[in-house]
Structures are given as structure tokens and as C-alpha cells.
C-alpha positions as CSV (number, residue, x, y, z in Angstrom):
1,M,12.2,4.5,-0.9
2,A,14.2,3.0,1.8
3,A,16.2,6.2,2.0
4,L,13.0,8.2,2.5
5,H,12.0,5.8,5.3
6,D,15.4,5.9,7.0
7,N,15.0,9.7,7.2
8,K,11.5,9.4,8.6
9,I,10.0,10.8,5.4
10,N,7.1,9.0,3.7
11,G,6.5,9.1,0.0
12,I,7.2,7.6,-3.4
13,L,8.2,9.2,-6.6
14,A,5.1,9.4,-8.9
15,D,6.9,9.3,-12.2
16,D,6.3,7.6,-15.5
17,M,4.3,4.3,-15.7
18,G,6.1,1.0,-15.8
19,L,9.0,1.7,-13.5
20,G,8.0,-0.7,-10.8
21,K,6.6,1.7,-8.2
22,T,3.8,-0.7,-7.2
23,I,6.2,-3.6,-6.4
24,Q,8.7,-1.2,-4.7
25,A,6.0,0.1,-2.4
26,I,4.6,-3.4,-1.7
27,S,8.1,-4.8,-1.0
28,L,8.9,-2.0,1.4
29,I,5.6,-2.5,3.3
30,A,6.3,-6.2,3.5
31,Y,9.9,-5.7,4.7
32,L,8.8,-3.3,7.4
33,H,6.0,-5.7,8.5
34,E,8.3,-8.7,8.5
35,R,11.0,-7.0,10.6
36,G,8.4,-5.7,13.0
37,I,9.5,-2.1,12.2
38,N,6.0,-1.0,11.4
39,E,2.9,-2.9,12.4
40,L,0.6,0.1,11.8
41,P,-1.7,0.4,8.9
42,N,-0.3,1.9,5.7
43,L,-2.3,4.2,3.4
44,I,-1.8,4.1,-0.3
45,I,-3.6,6.7,-2.4
46,A,-3.9,5.9,-6.0
47,P,-6.1,6.5,-9.0
48,K,-9.2,4.3,-9.1
49,S,-8.0,3.0,-12.5
50,T,-5.0,1.4,-10.8
51,M,-6.7,0.0,-7.7
52,S,-7.5,-3.4,-9.1
53,N,-3.8,-3.8,-10.1
54,W,-2.7,-2.8,-6.6
55,M,-5.0,-5.3,-5.0
56,L,-3.8,-8.1,-7.4
57,E,-0.2,-7.4,-6.7
58,F,-0.7,-7.3,-2.9
59,G,-2.5,-10.7,-3.2
60,R,0.3,-12.1,-5.3
61,W,3.3,-10.9,-3.3
62,T,2.0,-10.5,0.3
63,P,-0.9,-12.8,0.8
64,H,-0.2,-12.7,4.6
65,L,-1.0,-9.0,4.8
66,R,-4.6,-7.8,5.2
67,V,-5.3,-5.4,2.4
68,V,-8.5,-3.3,2.2
69,Q,-9.7,-1.2,-0.7
70,L,-11.6,1.8,0.5
71,R,-14.1,2.8,-2.1
72,P,-15.3,6.4,-2.3
73,T,-18.7,5.8,-0.8
74,L,-19.6,6.7,2.7
75,E,-21.5,3.5,3.4
76,F,-18.6,1.3,2.3
77,R,-16.0,3.3,4.4
78,D,-18.2,3.1,7.5
79,A,-18.5,-0.7,7.2
80,I,-14.8,-1.2,6.7
81,L,-13.7,1.2,9.5
82,K,-16.1,-0.6,12.0
83,E,-14.2,-3.8,11.4
């Protein structure tokens, strides 16, 4: 992932489950934030079935980052985006 970032390409390999993609992505975001390289929001698109795990892992490993889960309802998105 760092090689992708170094070449100004964004992405992550969506391969088999259980290979640590969640932690790799979270650690890259935390590293970029800590170094001041990227203060902008990051967007992670994942299946609804994995969202609770993403939220849990962000809370565990990066409690200093603000993480928002956008649910697929118009009312919820509007409320979050107004914040």
C-alpha cells in the first residue's frame, strides 16, 4: 500500500479474507495523519457486513482519529455531512 501511495495511486488489493487488509489500511491512514502528510478525510468503501469490524478496529488502533460510518440512508448522510 505504501508503494501505491508513493506513486500517488490510491487503492488496496481486495483479495482473500484474513490477510490483514483492514489493519494495513488503518495503519497507513494513521501513519499519514501522524506525519502530517494527509490531513484530509479518507473514504473507505466496504460491504455493510464488514462495517462493524472496521469501526471496531479503528476504535482499537486509532482512537485519536474521528471515524464516521455513513449508512445508506439519505437522512443519516445529510446529518453527518452537516457536521
